DRENDOVEX-97510 format. One line per field, with one value per residue (C-alpha): residue in three letters; y, x, z. Coordinates in steps of 0.1 Angstrom, whole numbers. Each point is the difference from the previous one (the first is absolute). Layout:
<rs>
aa <- (ALA_...)
c2 <- (Y_...)
c1 <- (X_...)
c3 <- (Z_...)
</rs>
This chain:
<rs>
aa <- (MET_ALA_ASP_LYS_GLU_ILE_ILE_VAL_PRO_LEU_LEU_PRO_LEU_ARG_GLY_LEU_LEU_VAL_TYR_PRO_THR_MET_VAL_LEU_HIS_LEU_ASP_VAL_GLY_ARG_ASP_LYS_SER_VAL_GLN_ALA_LEU_GLU_LYS_ALA_MET_LEU_ASP_ASP_HIS_LEU_ILE_PHE_LEU_THR_THR_GLN_LYS_ASP_GLU_SER_LEU_ASN_GLU_PRO_GLY_GLU_GLU_ASP_LEU_TYR_ASN_MET_GLY_THR_LEU_THR_LYS_VAL_LYS_GLN_MET_LEU_LYS_LEU_PRO_ASN_GLY_THR_ILE_ARG_VAL_LEU_VAL_GLU_GLY_LEU_ASN_ARG_ALA_GLU_VAL_THR_THR_PHE_TYR_ASP_ASN_GLU_THR_TYR_PHE_SER_VAL_LYS_LEU_ASP_VAL_PHE_GLU_ASP_ASN_GLN_GLU_LYS_GLU_ILE_GLU_HIS_GLN_ALA_LEU_MET_ARG_THR_LEU_LEU_GLU_TYR_PHE_GLY_GLN_TYR_ILE_LYS_LEU_SER_LYS_LYS_ILE_THR_ALA_GLU_THR_PHE_SER_SER_THR_SER_ASP_ILE_GLU_GLU_PRO_GLY_ARG_LEU_ALA_ASP_ILE_ILE_ALA_SER_HIS_LEU_PRO_LEU_LYS_GLN_LYS_GLU_LYS_GLN_GLU_ILE_LEU_GLU_ILE_ILE_ASP_VAL_ARG_GLU_ARG_LEU_SER_LYS_VAL_ILE_GLU_ILE_ILE_ASN_ASN_GLU_LYS_GLU_VAL_LEU_GLN_LEU_GLU_LYS_LYS_ILE_GLY_GLN_ARG_VAL_LYS_ARG_SER_MET_GLU_ARG_THR_GLN_LYS_GLU_TYR_TYR_LEU_ARG_GLU_GLN_MET_LYS_ALA_ILE_GLN_LYS_GLU_LEU_GLY_ASP_LYS_GLU_GLY_LYS_THR_GLY_GLU_ILE_ALA_VAL_LEU_THR_GLU_LYS_ILE_GLU_ALA_ALA_GLY_MET_PRO_GLU_HIS_ILE_LYS_GLU_THR_ALA_LEU_LYS_GLU_LEU_ASP_ARG_TYR_GLU_LYS_VAL_PRO_THR_SER_SER_ALA_GLU_SER_SER_VAL_ILE_ARG_ASN_TYR_ILE_GLU_TRP_LEU_ILE_THR_ILE_PRO_TRP_SER_LYS_ALA_THR_LYS_ASP_ASP_LEU_ASN_ILE_HIS_LYS_ALA_GLU_LYS_ILE_LEU_HIS_ARG_ASP_HIS_HIS_GLY_LEU_GLU_LYS_VAL_LYS_GLU_ARG_VAL_LEU_GLU_TYR_LEU_ALA_VAL_GLN_GLN_LEU_THR_GLN_SER_LEU_LYS_GLY_PRO_ILE_LEU_CYS_LEU_VAL_GLY_PRO_PRO_GLY_VAL_GLY_LYS_THR_SER_LEU_ALA_LYS_SER_ILE_ALA_THR_SER_MET_ASN_ARG_GLN_PHE_VAL_ARG_VAL_SER_LEU_GLY_GLY_VAL_ARG_ASP_GLU_SER_GLU_ILE_ARG_GLY_HIS_ARG_ARG_THR_TYR_VAL_GLY_ALA_MET_PRO_GLY_ARG_ILE_ILE_GLN_GLY_MET_LYS_LYS_ALA_GLY_THR_VAL_ASN_PRO_VAL_PHE_LEU_LEU_ASP_GLU_ILE_ASP_LYS_MET_SER_ASN_ASP_PHE_ARG_GLY_ASP_PRO_SER_ALA_ALA_MET_LEU_GLU_VAL_LEU_ASP_PRO_GLU_GLN_ASN_HIS_ASN_PHE_SER_ASP_HIS_TYR_ILE_GLU_GLU_SER_TYR_ASP_LEU_SER_LYS_VAL_MET_PHE_ILE_ALA_THR_ALA_ASN_ASN_LEU_ALA_THR_ILE_PRO_GLY_PRO_LEU_ARG_ASP_ARG_MET_GLU_ILE_ILE_SER_ILE_ALA_GLY_TYR_THR_GLU_ILE_GLU_LYS_LEU_HIS_ILE_ALA_LYS_ASP_HIS_LEU_LEU_ILE_ARG_GLN_LEU_GLN_ASN_HIS_GLY_LEU_GLN_LYS_SER_GLN_LEU_GLN_VAL_ARG_GLU_ASP_GLY_LEU_MET_GLN_ILE_ILE_ARG_TYR_TYR_THR_ARG_GLU_ALA_GLY_VAL_ARG_SER_LEU_GLU_ARG_GLN_LEU_ALA_ALA_ILE_CYS_ARG_LYS_THR_ALA_LYS_ILE_ILE_VAL_SER_GLY_GLU_LYS_LYS_ARG_VAL_VAL_VAL_SER_ASP_LYS_ASN_ILE_ALA_ASP_PHE_LEU_GLY_LYS_PRO_ILE_PHE_HIS_TYR_GLY_MET_ALA_GLU_ALA_GLU_ASP_GLN_ILE_GLY_VAL_ALA_THR_GLY_LEU_ALA_TYR_THR_THR_VAL_GLY_GLY_ASP_THR_LEU_GLN_ILE_GLU_VAL_SER_LEU_SER_PRO_GLY_LYS_GLY_LYS_LEU_VAL_LEU_THR_GLY_LYS_LEU_GLY_ASP_VAL_MET_LYS_GLU_SER_ALA_GLN_THR_ALA_PHE_SER_VAL_VAL_ARG_SER_LYS_THR_GLU_GLN_LEU_HIS_ILE_ASP_LYS_ASP_PHE_HIS_GLU_LYS_GLN_ASP_VAL_HIS_ILE_HIS_VAL_PRO_GLU_GLY_ALA_VAL_PRO_LYS_ASP_GLY_PRO_SER_ALA_GLY_ILE_THR_ILE_ALA_THR_ALA_LEU_ILE_SER_ALA_LEU_THR_GLY_ARG_PRO_ILE_ARG_LYS_GLU_VAL_GLY_MET_THR_GLY_GLU_ILE_THR_LEU_ARG_GLY_ARG_VAL_LEU_PRO_ILE_GLY_GLY_LEU_LYS_GLU_LYS_SER_LEU_ALA_ALA_HIS_ARG_ALA_GLY_LEU_THR_LYS_LEU_ILE_ILE_PRO_LYS_ASP_ASN_GLU_LYS_ASP_ILE_ASP_ASP_ILE_PRO_GLU_SER_VAL_ARG_ASP_ASP_LEU_GLU_PHE_VAL_LEU_VAL_SER_GLU_LEU_ASP_GLU_VAL_LEU_GLU_HIS_ALA_LEU_ALA_GLY_GLU_ASN_LYS)
c2 <- (0_35_22_32_14_30_15_9_5_-31_-4_-31_-17_-19_-30_12_-7_18_-18_19_15_2_33_5_24_0_18_11_12_-9_30_-17_-12_35_15_-27_10_37_-7_-20_28_24_-22_-22_-14_-34_-20_-36_-20_-31_-21_-4_-35_7_24_7_20_38_10_-28_-2_-14_-36_3_7_-23_9_-6_26_22_33_22_34_23_12_21_10_14_11_-11_18_-26_6_-30_3_-20_-6_-17_-21_-20_-30_2_-28_-26_13_-14_20_0_28_13_36_14_38_4_15_-27_-30_-1_-30_-7_-24_-25_4_-29_1_-28_-17_10_-23_-24_-34_-30_-15_33_-1_-35_8_32_-21_-26_27_18_-33_-8_35_-2_-33_16_30_-24_-18_30_24_27_14_16_-11_35_-6_-32_19_28_-26_-19_31_1_-10_3_-33_14_25_-26_-21_30_11_-35_-5_33_-14_-32_-4_-7_4_28_-24_-16_33_10_-32_9_35_-14_-21_20_-26_4_-37_-11_26_-12_-36_9_19_-29_-24_23_6_-38_-7_28_-15_-34_16_18_-33_-18_29_-2_-37_5_28_-21_-28_23_15_-34_-10_33_-4_-36_11_29_-24_-25_27_14_-35_-7_33_-9_-35_16_23_-28_-22_30_6_-37_-3_-27_-2_-35_10_-5_36_-4_-34_15_27_-26_-22_30_8_-36_-1_32_-14_-35_11_-16_6_27_-24_-22_31_11_-35_2_34_-10_-31_23_22_-30_-11_33_-1_-37_-5_-16_-27_-11_-31_19_24_-25_-14_35_7_-32_8_35_-14_-25_28_20_-28_-15_16_21_19_-7_-20_-10_12_-30_-6_-7_-7_-33_-8_6_-22_-27_0_-3_-29_-19_7_-14_-29_-25_-11_9_18_1_18_25_8_6_25_19_2_16_25_9_6_20_22_7_6_9_-12_-38_-17_-24_-35_-30_-27_-35_-20_-37_-27_-25_11_14_13_36_14_22_12_8_24_17_5_14_26_9_4_23_20_-9_-11_-37_-16_-37_-14_-38_-14_-36_-12_31_-11_30_28_26_-9_17_26_8_-1_24_26_-12_-32_-3_1_10_9_4_-29_-12_22_32_-12_-7_35_15_-20_11_36_9_-3_-18_-29_-35_-20_-37_-23_-31_-35_12_-36_-9_20_-19_9_-9_14_34_6_-6_22_-8_18_31_-2_4_37_4_-16_15_30_13_0_3_38_-1_-27_-1_-12_-6_17_31_3_24_-10_-5_1_-31_7_12_-31_-27_-33_-31_-33_-33_-35_-35_-15_18_-25_11_37_7_7_36_9_-17_19_34_-9_-4_-35_-4_-36_-4_-36_-17_10_-21_-15_26_28_-15_-1_37_9_-19_16_35_4_-29_-8_37_6_-31_10_34_-16_-23_25_-17_16_-12_-10_-23_-21_-10_-22_-12_-3_-38_1_23_-22_-30_19_9_-35_-22_21_20_-8_32_24_30_5_0_-35_9_31_-22_-24_28_13_-34_1_35_-12_-29_22_25_-28_-12_35_9_-32_7_-32_20_36_-7_-25_-12_-20_-21_-30_-22_11_13_-31_11_31_-11_-38_-26_12_3_-3_-23_10_19_-25_-17_-38_-14_-22_-6_-18_-21_11_30_34_34_24_36_14_35_5_29_1_0_-28_-36_-32_-29_-36_-21_-37_-28_-36_-30_-32_-30_5_10_35_18_36_11_36_9_30_21_12_25_-6_19_-20_-33_10_8_-35_-15_21_-11_-36_3_17_-28_-26_18_0_-36_-10_31_-4_-38_-8_-30_12_-22_13_16_-35_-18_25_23_35_18_37_16_35_0_21_-14_23_31_7_3_11_16_-10_8_-35_-15_-6_-10_-28_-11_-1_-20_-25_-4_-5_-27_-18_3_-5_31_22_37_23_12_36_5_17_5_18_2_-10_-29_-6_-33_6_4_38_20_30_31_2_27_9_-7_24_-17_-35_11_12_-34_-18_21_-6_-37_-1_-9_13_-7_12_-12_25_7_20_25_9_14_36_-7_-8_37_2_-25_15_1_-21_-28_2_-3_-33_-16_-13_6_-25_12_-28_-1_-39_-29_-15_29_-4_-36_8_22_-17_-37_-16_-32_-20_-21_-34)
c1 <- (0_13_12_-11_-12_15_0_35_16_13_35_4_34_17_22_2_-17_2_-5_-11_29_22_16_11_3_-23_2_-34_-6_-35_-25_-26_26_15_-35_-6_32_-9_-34_16_24_-29_-19_17_29_-17_-1_-9_26_-10_16_-11_-8_15_29_1_-33_6_-35_-14_-37_-17_1_38_9_2_-26_24_28_18_-11_31_10_19_31_17_-6_25_-5_28_12_-13_-36_-3_-6_20_-18_9_-28_-4_-24_-25_-27_-15_-31_-27_-20_-37_-10_19_-4_12_4_11_33_9_-15_-11_-12_-20_21_-4_32_15_24_22_-7_31_-6_29_-15_21_-7_10_33_7_-7_21_30_-4_-3_32_19_-10_7_35_6_-13_23_30_-10_-10_28_-21_-13_25_5_-11_-34_-4_11_-26_-26_7_-8_-36_-25_-33_-8_-20_27_27_-19_-4_37_14_-25_12_36_-9_4_-37_-23_-25_-29_16_7_-36_-12_20_-14_-35_5_-16_5_35_5_-11_24_29_-6_-3_34_16_-13_13_34_4_-6_24_26_-3_2_32_15_-7_14_32_3_-4_24_26_-5_4_30_16_-8_15_31_4_-5_25_24_-2_4_30_15_-6_17_29_2_-1_28_21_-6_9_33_9_-10_-24_-27_-11_-19_-37_-8_18_-17_-34_6_11_-30_-23_15_-4_-37_-7_17_-16_-32_-23_-37_-10_-13_31_22_-18_6_37_5_-19_23_30_-11_-3_35_14_-13_9_36_24_8_-36_-10_-31_23_13_-35_-13_30_-4_-37_8_27_-25_-26_27_14_-32_-10_-32_-1_32_-8_17_-15_-14_15_-31_17_-16_24_30_-15_-8_36_13_-23_9_37_0_-24_-7_-37_-24_-22_-31_18_17_-34_-16_28_-3_-38_6_24_-24_-29_23_10_-37_-12_30_-19_-4_7_29_-10_7_14_8_24_-5_23_27_34_25_-24_11_-28_23_22_-31_-12_34_-4_-35_15_28_-25_-22_30_-11_20_0_-3_-3_-14_2_-30_12_-4_-17_-24_-4_-26_24_24_-24_-16_29_3_-15_26_-5_18_38_17_-32_2_-23_-12_15_-23_11_37_-3_-14_29_24_-18_1_-30_-38_-4_25_-5_-3_7_-17_21_-13_-34_-12_27_-16_-13_-17_3_-11_16_-26_-7_23_-22_-29_22_9_-36_1_33_-13_-35_0_-31_18_38_-2_-4_23_6_34_1_33_-6_-36_-9_-18_23_-10_9_-23_27_21_0_-1_13_-3_16_-11_9_-34_-32_-19_19_-10_-31_-32_-6_36_-1_-32_19_26_1_13_24_13_36_5_33_21_1_33_3_-6_25_25_-4_1_32_16_-11_0_14_32_9_-5_20_29_1_-3_30_22_-2_-1_-24_30_12_-32_-26_-29_-18_-37_1_20_-25_-29_18_3_-37_-12_23_15_-30_-35_-18_-26_24_37_17_15_10_19_17_11_14_18_16_12_14_20_15_8_17_22_9_10_19_19_11_-16_-20_-7_-35_-26_-29_-29_-23_-22_30_21_-26_5_37_-13_-32_5_-25_-36_-21_-35_-13_-36_-15_1_-30_-1_21_-30_-36_-5_-29_-11_23_-16_17_-18_8_4_4_27_14_29_-23_-15_13_-9_-13_3_-29_4_-26_8_-24_6_-22_-18_-34_-4_22_8_35_11_37_22_-7_-34_-21_-36_-15_22_-10_-37_7_14_-30_-23_19_-2_-38_-4_18_-22_-31_13_12_-25_6_38_-2_16_-8_-28_14_36_-3_-6_28_28_18_6_32_2_34_13_39_22_-16_19_-18_-35_-26_-36_-28_-30_15_15_-35_-2_37_-6_-32_19_29_-24_-20_32_11_-34_-4_36_-2_32_-1_15_35_-5_-32_-2_-33_-15_-35_-22_-24_-35_-18_-20_32_-2_32_2_23_34_24_35_-5_28_26_-11_2_35_9_-16_20_32_-7_-3_-38_-19_-36_-17_-34_-16_-36_-22_-7_37_-2_1_35_17_5_23_24_30_-4_32_-15_-35_15_18_-30_-33_-27_-28_-31_-20_-31_-4_23_-9_15_32_3_-6_31_22_-2_15_-10_-32_-13_18)
c3 <- (0_-9_28_-18_-34_-18_-35_-15_-35_-18_-15_-23_1_-28_10_35_33_34_33_32_20_-32_-9_-36_-29_-30_-34_-12_-36_-11_1_21_25_2_6_27_18_-1_14_28_8_2_25_27_-21_-2_-33_-9_-19_-18_-28_-36_-11_-34_3_-37_2_0_11_22_11_31_-13_-8_36_31_26_29_3_26_15_1_11_-23_18_-27_-36_-24_-36_-23_-31_-24_13_22_38_25_32_33_14_32_1_28_-2_-23_-16_-23_-26_7_-25_-30_-11_-34_4_-36_10_26_17_36_20_32_21_28_20_20_29_11_34_20_29_6_1_7_-34_-17_19_-11_-36_2_13_-27_-27_12_1_-35_-11_14_-18_-32_3_4_-32_-20_8_-16_33_24_36_11_-16_21_32_-6_-7_31_21_-13_27_-19_-16_-29_-8_2_-26_-23_2_-6_-29_-16_-1_-17_-38_-5_-30_1_5_30_16_-5_16_32_-1_-1_32_28_28_15_9_-35_-15_20_-10_-36_0_19_-27_-28_15_6_-37_-10_23_-16_-34_10_14_-32_-20_21_-6_-38_1_18_-24_-31_16_6_-36_-14_22_-12_-37_5_16_-28_-26_19_2_-36_-10_22_-16_-35_10_14_-31_-22_19_-1_-37_10_-26_10_31_3_-9_-34_-4_6_-26_-26_7_-3_-34_-11_11_-19_-31_1_-17_26_1_25_27_-3_3_31_16_-9_15_31_4_-6_28_23_-12_9_36_7_14_-25_25_2_-19_-14_-17_-25_-6_-9_-21_-20_-6_-12_-24_-14_-6_-18_-22_-12_-33_3_-32_-20_-32_-32_-32_-19_-34_-20_-33_-9_-29_23_27_-24_-13_36_8_-32_6_35_-4_-27_-2_28_-25_22_28_-22_-17_34_10_-33_4_35_-15_-28_24_23_-29_-8_36_21_30_-2_33_1_-11_22_-22_12_-21_6_-13_8_14_-24_-27_5_22_21_-28_-20_28_-2_-37_5_25_-25_-29_21_14_36_30_7_35_9_32_5_19_1_36_13_27_22_-8_14_-28_-23_23_22_38_25_12_36_-8_4_-34_-18_-37_-29_-21_-32_-22_16_1_-37_-7_19_-21_-32_9_-21_3_-33_-2_-15_32_-3_26_-6_9_12_1_26_28_30_33_36_34_-8_-27_-37_-23_-30_17_4_-37_-9_8_-18_-32_-1_-23_18_34_-5_-3_38_11_37_15_37_4_-21_14_-28_-33_-30_-36_-20_-29_-24_5_-27_20_-17_19_-9_9_-9_11_-3_21_32_-3_21_-20_12_-8_-34_-8_3_-26_-37_-6_-29_-5_-12_-12_-8_-30_-31_-10_-28_25_24_-28_-8_37_4_-30_5_38_21_-18_-4_37_11_-23_17_35_-7_-18_-34_-34_-27_-21_28_4_-26_8_-32_-3_-1_33_16_-11_15_33_-1_-7_20_28_12_9_7_-13_5_-8_34_-4_-35_12_26_-26_-22_31_4_-36_5_31_-18_-29_23_14_-35_-12_32_0_-36_-15_-26_-9_-13_10_-22_17_-22_4_-7_30_24_22_5_18_17_3_-11_-7_32_-15_-27_-2_-28_-29_-15_-1_-29_-11_8_34_14_34_2_-5_1_23_8_35_16_26_19_-25_-30_-21_-3_-18_19_-11_13_-2_3_6_0_18_9_32_16_-13_25_-9_11_-2_4_-6_32_-13_19_10_-30_-25_16_-3_-37_-5_17_-22_-32_11_5_-34_-17_17_-12_-36_-3_-26_-21_2_-6_34_21_23_28_-2_34_15_-19_-1_24_-13_10_-9_6_-5_-2_23_30_24_-14_14_-27_2_-19_-22_-34_-5_-3_-38_0_25_-18_-34_14_17_-32_-20_24_-1_-38_-10_-22_3_8_-26_11_-12_20_35_19_30_13_29_-6_14_6_-32_-20_-4_-1_23_-3_19_10_-10_-37_-10_22_-11_-37_5_16_-29_-25_19_0_-38_0_-30_10_32_11_22_13_-23_28_0_-35_14_16_-33_-7_30_-14_-19_-37_-6_21_-16_-35_10_18_-12_26_0_20_15_23_2_7_-34_-18_21_-10_-37_0_25_-9_-30_-18_5_30_2)
</rs>
């Protein structure tokens, strides 16, 4: 309740608030404020001060002012030269506006005036002591208020005045100061100021902690900077450029020059920053250094420019390799499309064929013809997934996988990358490397290849991958599906002859320090080596035999026996000994119960003599020659077919009860399997039962069914080469294999007569000579 009511002029304040008992100077410049001051000076020097809610307003109205303010007395008024008036006022009491009067020239208000209760209650005294204690602590933390201020404040005995004075020294917002002014009750006011000063004290304590922490951090940074500068100066004086500082500068330059993508560069610089902070003696230092080195040395943008001259590429491929037309054609097609599009993803070719046929050397020639770097990675025996994807950096001795290592070796982003012996990969408890290869060899995924060590995606899409394999069957299906399979069969004798003359012999002469004039190997001598001293689809053994001839020649020349050596079919045994192999020749005459079959092996094609012998017995069927299960089943099937055709073939229908049948395939130490000997076994059996000889110039291959139908087989090209080498002139093959004849070299096709059959009767018509006895 108000102690009294009065009407006095009003002076609005901007950004300022006056508490009771406060004495301070004010500068007044607004017209209405000046008029209000003059009115107050004419009356009893009393004026009401209240604060504007929005201090930006120049002419505030009733709604723009707080109702609660301070009744003050004007002690002194002085006009300044600039037109403003400086007044000295003293706060008297809190007052609240009840009525607002606008007198045009100034505002006046009717007030309810409140006086503080000056009685010293025990609770007031306790609050005052607490407030003074907190204020003292605040002053120590703040250091913006002098000790004299605290001393003068401590002498105040009136609780309300103490709360107002302390509140005026606190750095409060205008709204918070107004809230204290509007508290009439002294006890409540003391409690409010205690609460505020306690909060302010906690804020100051927190600020102090933050300040100390920042100061420590700054001191540490300054110390490190100072020490680094000292270290640089010492290294400079000593001429030591190998220190870590110089190393950091070198690595930074390398990172900038590596052409990395932006996100990889950020990773490298971040790791470099870590490396700089880690002590050199720490184990982690070398780990980080190795990682940075790998990021720098891997090619990110460096590429060789493709030489897309198809004629030049074709010339190089023909120069380095004899035959292999299908592979050469595929490479030239790729170059042609690349010339037109400039954007074709690298193909994934898989060259499948026996050892020694030139798969690896062909990949080198492809790289040369395209003007690309060549890198080879052997996958034989790889059984750990981390060999492909790399190890996590947390492991001791971690390093990237073979793919990233190969890219580092290549030095460009678009090499010809040879994945040698991809069929020799295996798996164990450490993972399946073939599964990791799926990402490498998938054109839709390998632009984002992830290596565990590098931890950043790497683009392999510009790489031309070439895989090699001996056996397509051992390559997992999903991996095989991602590659373009190109089969490289064995060479013909004619092709081997050209390869030996144009490549192998020249290379061996150079390796053994011989001149062409010192050693001549005639064509008939080379042919003898090919036929009787090697058994292979490729030319590795052929090269070894030529090396043996070169060694013996070198000895002859050095010992002075001769100055020139000529090797022919007449004296080949003097250099290489007696012939090792004797296969490859057709029978000298027609034979009963002996048929020439054709087989496919890992070293190419081979001829297979199948013999049938009859003896009195009870129809026992004996199979010998280390035959596999499938071949045994083919023999059983052929036997059943013959039994079903006894009447048609004029054979004793009870022969299976009177005679034992022995089917033998020579070279019993060599395992043999597969269904393609079906018609050969049947023909040999029929020949033995009918007494009709089998023509010596005929070879055959084909699977047989119980109804006598002939089914297609695989490896026709290799089998045809073997037949040609053996001197056969007629080849009986399944009709469904007609499409494979085009893959056979023209020189072989010209010398062989291909007979296409679909029934056993057709086979017998061409294979058997004479009439039934």
